[in-house]
Backbone as JSON Lines, residues from 0, in Angstrom:
{"i":0,"aa":"M","n":[6.94,-0.94,25.53],"ca":[5.54,-0.66,25.83],"c":[4.97,-1.84,26.61]}
{"i":1,"aa":"P","n":[4.3,-1.55,27.7],"ca":[3.71,-2.65,28.47],"c":[2.54,-3.29,27.72]}
{"i":2,"aa":"G","n":[2.3,-4.54,28.03],"ca":[1.18,-5.24,27.42],"c":[1.63,-6.12,26.27]}
{"i":3,"aa":"D","n":[1.07,-7.29,26.23],"ca":[1.41,-8.25,25.2],"c":[0.12,-8.75,24.56]}
{"i":4,"aa":"P","n":[-0.11,-8.45,23.28],"ca":[-1.33,-8.89,22.62],"c":[-1.55,-10.4,22.69]}
{"i":5,"aa":"K","n":[-0.47,-11.17,22.6],"ca":[-0.59,-12.62,22.67],"c":[-1.14,-13.03,24.04]}
{"i":6,"aa":"E","n":[-0.64,-12.41,25.09],"ca":[-1.11,-12.71,26.44],"c":[-2.59,-12.32,26.59]}
{"i":7,"aa":"C","n":[-2.97,-11.21,26.01],"ca":[-4.37,-10.78,26.06],"c":[-5.27,-11.8,25.39]}
{"i":8,"aa":"R","n":[-4.83,-12.32,24.26],"ca":[-5.62,-13.34,23.55],"c":[-5.71,-14.64,24.35]}
{"i":9,"aa":"E","n":[-4.65,-14.96,25.09],"ca":[-4.69,-16.15,25.95],"c":[-5.73,-15.96,27.06]}
{"i":10,"aa":"H","n":[-5.78,-14.76,27.64],"ca":[-6.79,-14.46,28.67],"c":[-8.2,-14.57,28.07]}
{"i":11,"aa":"A","n":[-8.35,-14.07,26.86],"ca":[-9.66,-14.13,26.19],"c":[-10.09,-15.58,25.99]}
{"i":12,"aa":"L","n":[-9.16,-16.41,25.56],"ca":[-9.46,-17.82,25.36],"c":[-9.86,-18.49,26.68]}
{"i":13,"aa":"H","n":[-9.14,-18.17,27.73],"ca":[-9.46,-18.73,29.04],"c":[-10.87,-18.31,29.48]}
{"i":14,"aa":"C","n":[-11.22,-17.05,29.28],"ca":[-12.56,-16.58,29.63],"c":[-13.62,-17.32,28.81]}
{"i":15,"aa":"T","n":[-13.35,-17.5,27.53],"ca":[-14.29,-18.2,26.65],"c":[-14.48,-19.65,27.1]}
{"i":16,"aa":"E","n":[-13.39,-20.29,27.45],"ca":[-13.48,-21.67,27.92],"c":[-14.29,-21.77,29.21]}
{"i":17,"aa":"M","n":[-14.07,-20.84,30.13],"ca":[-14.84,-20.84,31.37],"c":[-16.31,-20.56,31.1]}
{"i":18,"aa":"A","n":[-16.6,-19.67,30.16],"ca":[-17.99,-19.35,29.81],"c":[-18.7,-20.58,29.27]}
{"i":19,"aa":"Q","n":[-17.98,-21.39,28.51],"ca":[-18.58,-22.6,27.94],"c":[-18.9,-23.64,29.01]}
{"i":20,"aa":"R","n":[-18.14,-23.61,30.11],"ca":[-18.34,-24.6,31.17],"c":[-19.41,-24.2,32.18]}
{"i":21,"aa":"T","n":[-19.68,-22.91,32.33],"ca":[-20.62,-22.49,33.37],"c":[-22.05,-22.66,32.91]}
{"i":22,"aa":"R","n":[-22.91,-22.91,33.87],"ca":[-24.34,-23.04,33.58],"c":[-25.09,-21.77,33.94]}
{"i":23,"aa":"N","n":[-24.44,-20.91,34.68],"ca":[-25.08,-19.67,35.12],"c":[-25.07,-18.66,33.97]}
{"i":24,"aa":"P","n":[-26.25,-18.23,33.49],"ca":[-26.29,-17.31,32.34],"c":[-25.6,-15.97,32.61]}
{"i":25,"aa":"E","n":[-25.69,-15.47,33.83],"ca":[-25.02,-14.19,34.16],"c":[-23.51,-14.35,34.1]}
{"i":26,"aa":"H","n":[-23.02,-15.45,34.65],"ca":[-21.57,-15.7,34.6],"c":[-21.1,-15.89,33.16]}
{"i":27,"aa":"K","n":[-21.89,-16.6,32.38],"ca":[-21.55,-16.84,30.98],"c":[-21.43,-15.5,30.23]}
{"i":28,"aa":"K","n":[-22.41,-14.61,30.45],"ca":[-22.37,-13.31,29.79],"c":[-21.16,-12.49,30.24]}
{"i":29,"aa":"T","n":[-20.91,-12.48,31.55],"ca":[-19.77,-11.74,32.08],"c":[-18.46,-12.25,31.5]}
{"i":30,"aa":"L","n":[-18.3,-13.56,31.46],"ca":[-17.07,-14.14,30.93],"c":[-16.92,-13.87,29.43]}
{"i":31,"aa":"N","n":[-18.01,-13.96,28.69],"ca":[-17.94,-13.63,27.25],"c":[-17.63,-12.16,27.03]}
{"i":32,"aa":"D","n":[-18.18,-11.29,27.88],"ca":[-17.86,-9.86,27.79],"c":[-16.38,-9.62,28.1]}
{"i":33,"aa":"L","n":[-15.88,-10.31,29.12],"ca":[-14.45,-10.18,29.45],"c":[-13.58,-10.66,28.3]}
{"i":34,"aa":"A","n":[-13.96,-11.74,27.67],"ca":[-13.2,-12.23,26.52],"c":[-13.15,-11.18,25.42]}
{"i":35,"aa":"Q","n":[-14.27,-10.54,25.15],"ca":[-14.31,-9.49,24.13],"c":[-13.42,-8.32,24.53]}
{"i":36,"aa":"T","n":[-13.43,-7.98,25.8],"ca":[-12.58,-6.89,26.28],"c":[-11.11,-7.23,26.1]}
{"i":37,"aa":"W","n":[-10.72,-8.46,26.43],"ca":[-9.33,-8.88,26.23],"c":[-8.94,-8.82,24.75]}
{"i":38,"aa":"L","n":[-9.84,-9.25,23.87],"ca":[-9.55,-9.2,22.44],"c":[-9.41,-7.76,21.94]}
{"i":39,"aa":"S","n":[-10.26,-6.88,22.45],"ca":[-10.17,-5.46,22.07],"c":[-8.86,-4.87,22.54]}
{"i":40,"aa":"L","n":[-8.45,-5.22,23.75],"ca":[-7.18,-4.73,24.27],"c":[-6.02,-5.21,23.41]}
{"i":41,"aa":"A","n":[-6.05,-6.47,23.0],"ca":[-4.99,-7.0,22.14],"c":[-4.91,-6.2,20.84]}
{"i":42,"aa":"T","n":[-6.05,-5.91,20.26],"ca":[-6.08,-5.14,19.0],"c":[-5.54,-3.73,19.22]}
{"i":43,"aa":"E","n":[-5.94,-3.09,20.3],"ca":[-5.46,-1.73,20.59],"c":[-3.96,-1.71,20.84]}
{"i":44,"aa":"L","n":[-3.45,-2.71,21.53],"ca":[-2.0,-2.79,21.75],"c":[-1.25,-2.93,20.43]}
{"i":45,"aa":"E","n":[-1.78,-3.75,19.54],"ca":[-1.14,-3.91,18.23],"c":[-1.18,-2.62,17.44]}
{"i":46,"aa":"R","n":[-2.29,-1.93,17.46],"ca":[-2.38,-0.63,16.76],"c":[-1.41,0.38,17.35]}
{"i":47,"aa":"S","n":[-1.34,0.43,18.67],"ca":[-0.43,1.38,19.32],"c":[1.01,1.1,18.96]}
{"i":48,"aa":"R","n":[1.37,-0.18,18.97],"ca":[2.74,-0.55,18.59],"c":[3.04,-0.15,17.16]}
{"i":49,"aa":"A","n":[2.08,-0.35,16.27],"ca":[2.29,0.01,14.86],"c":[2.52,1.51,14.72]}
{"i":50,"aa":"V","n":[1.76,2.29,15.46],"ca":[1.93,3.75,15.4],"c":[3.29,4.14,15.97]}
{"i":51,"aa":"L","n":[3.64,3.58,17.13],"ca":[4.92,3.93,17.75],"c":[6.1,3.54,16.9]}
{"i":52,"aa":"E","n":[5.98,2.46,16.13],"ca":[7.07,2.02,15.28],"c":[7.31,2.96,14.11]}
{"i":53,"aa":"T","n":[6.35,3.81,13.79],"ca":[6.53,4.75,12.68],"c":[7.33,5.98,13.09]}
{"i":54,"aa":"Y","n":[7.5,6.17,14.4],"ca":[8.25,7.33,14.89],"c":[9.58,6.86,15.45]}
{"i":55,"aa":"P","n":[10.66,7.57,15.11],"ca":[11.97,7.19,15.65],"c":[12.06,7.5,17.15]}
{"i":56,"aa":"E","n":[12.87,6.72,17.84],"ca":[13.13,6.98,19.25],"c":[13.95,8.26,19.34]}
{"i":57,"aa":"P","n":[13.62,9.15,20.3],"ca":[14.46,10.34,20.46],"c":[15.83,9.95,21.0]}
{"i":58,"aa":"S","n":[16.83,10.69,20.58],"ca":[18.19,10.42,21.06],"c":[18.27,10.8,22.53]}
{"i":59,"aa":"P","n":[19.07,10.08,23.31],"ca":[19.22,10.44,24.72],"c":[19.75,11.86,24.86]}
{"i":60,"aa":"G","n":[19.16,12.62,25.74],"ca":[19.6,13.99,25.97],"c":[19.06,14.98,24.97]}
{"i":61,"aa":"R","n":[18.39,14.51,23.94],"ca":[17.86,15.41,22.91],"c":[16.5,15.93,23.37]}
{"i":62,"aa":"V","n":[16.35,17.23,23.34],"ca":[15.09,17.85,23.72],"c":[14.31,18.13,22.45]}
{"i":63,"aa":"T","n":[13.09,17.67,22.43],"ca":[12.26,17.93,21.26],"c":[11.34,19.1,21.57]}
{"i":64,"aa":"T","n":[11.22,19.98,20.61],"ca":[10.34,21.14,20.77],"c":[9.45,21.24,19.56]}
{"i":65,"aa":"R","n":[8.42,22.02,19.72],"ca":[7.55,22.27,18.58],"c":[8.23,23.22,17.6]}
{"i":66,"aa":"P","n":[7.96,23.06,16.32],"ca":[8.53,24.01,15.35],"c":[7.96,25.4,15.61]}
{"i":67,"aa":"E","n":[8.79,26.39,15.36],"ca":[8.33,27.77,15.54],"c":[7.34,28.13,14.45]}
{"i":68,"aa":"R","n":[6.35,28.89,14.84],"ca":[5.35,29.36,13.86],"c":[5.7,30.79,13.51]}
{"i":69,"aa":"H","n":[5.79,31.03,12.24],"ca":[6.07,32.39,11.74],"c":[4.78,33.0,11.26]}
{"i":70,"aa":"H","n":[4.53,34.23,11.65],"ca":[3.29,34.91,11.27],"c":[3.49,35.73,10.05]}
């Protein structure tokens, strides 16, 4: 699965550090918002990985179908 939560958190930290250094209030808000977005992405990636780990990988060449419904 693409995406690395650790890398997302590093980007968030970088945004936070830049926000602390800027004097422009608009830039500060934008950078803090970006940091929050990176943190949210990290959390979503971790949740997605946890869900995917609960399902086995399909075997190569195996076709998965829906179970038949009997009326």
